[in-house]
N, C-alpha and C positions, 0 to 999 in steps of 0.2 A: 562318414556322417553326411547326411543330406544338408546342403546349405540352401538358404533362401535369401533373396534380397531383403534388406531391412524395410524398404518402402517401395510401394508401387505407386504410380502417378494417379491412377483413377481411384476415387473413393465412392463407396456405395451409399454411405450415410444411412444405413438401415436403422430404423427406429423400432423399438418394441412397442407395438400399438395396443397390446392387451395381454393380460396374464391371469390365469386361474390355476389352481392346483393341477399339475400335470399337463398344462397346455399354455402355449404362448403364440401370439400373432406377431410376426415380424414382416414388415412390409405388407405384402398381399398373401403371405404363406403361413399356414398354421404348423406348429411344431409340437410334438408329443414326447420329445426326449430333450435332455439337456443340450445346450449349444454354447458356442463362443462366437461373438461378433467382433471382427477386426474392421478397421476403417476401409479395407479394400476387398474383403471376402468374409465368408461365414463358414464355420465348421459345425455342421449339424451332427446330431447324434454323438455328442461328446460323452465319452465314458471314462471313468477313472478306475484305477486298479482296485481301490476299495470304494464302495458305493458312497459312503458319507465322510470320506477323508480326502482332502485335496492336498497333494504333495507336488514336489518339484517335477517329477516325471509326468504328471498329469497336465502340466502346462508348458511342455517343451517348446511348442510353436510360439506361444506367447512370449516366453523368455528370449527366444531367438528374434522375434519381431521387435522387442524392446519398446513398448509404448511408454509414454510418460505416466499414464494412469491405467490401473486395472481395477475395474469394478466387478466384484463377485457377489452374486445372488446366492445366498446359502439355503434356499428353500423356504417354504411357507411356515415351517416350524423351526427354522434355524438349525437344521440337522447337519448340514455340511460343515465340517470343521477343517480349518487350515492348519497344516503343521508348522511348527516353529522353523523347520528347515526352509519351507517355502517362504515364509515371512522374511527370514533372513536373506534369502537369495534375492527376493524382490527389492529389499532395502539396499543390498550390495550393488544391484544393477541400477539403482536410482529410480525404480518404478514405484510410484505412489499407490498404495493399496487402499481401496475403499471396499468394505465388506458389510453386508447387512442382509436381512431377510429379502428374498427376491422381490416381493411387492414394493419394498422401499428402495432397493438397488436399481430397479428399472427406471424410475423417474430421474434418478441421479445420472444414470448412464445417458438417457435421452437428452437431458439438459446439456451434458457435456458434448454430445454429438452436435446438437444445435448450435453450440458455441464454437464449433470447429476445433475442439480440443483433441489431442492425440490420446485416445482412449480405446481400450478393448474391454468388452464385457463378457463374463463367463457366468452362465446362469443355470442353477439347479432348479428344475421345475417341480420336483416332488416335495416331500416333507423336509 
C-alpha cells in the first residue's frame, strides 16, 4: 500500500472563486469535473466508483490525510449521497463532516480556509 506523509509544510490555500452547474473556478483555473482540494495540493478530475454515491474507497487519500474537517459538496440538486460506512469511518477517525449542496458547501469551505482550519473539500459539480 502506498503511504503518504500526513502533512506537507507548504499550503496552497486554494479558494473556490466561482461555481455553476458543471464548472468551478479554483484560483486562476477552471474545472469541469469533480475535484478534491487539500491544504497542500489538489486532486482534479475526481471520480467515484458510482457516480452519485460517495463511499470509503472514493476518499482513500482524504482518509489517509486525516484532516480535522471534510466539506462535501453534493451537487446542485443534492444528488451525491454519502454511505453510512463512509460517515462511520469519518467519525471513527475524528474527522468532522460537513455536507451540503455544492453552492452552499463552497462558502463554508472558503471560510474555513481563510481561518486556517485543517479542512479538505470534495466537490461534485453536477446535479
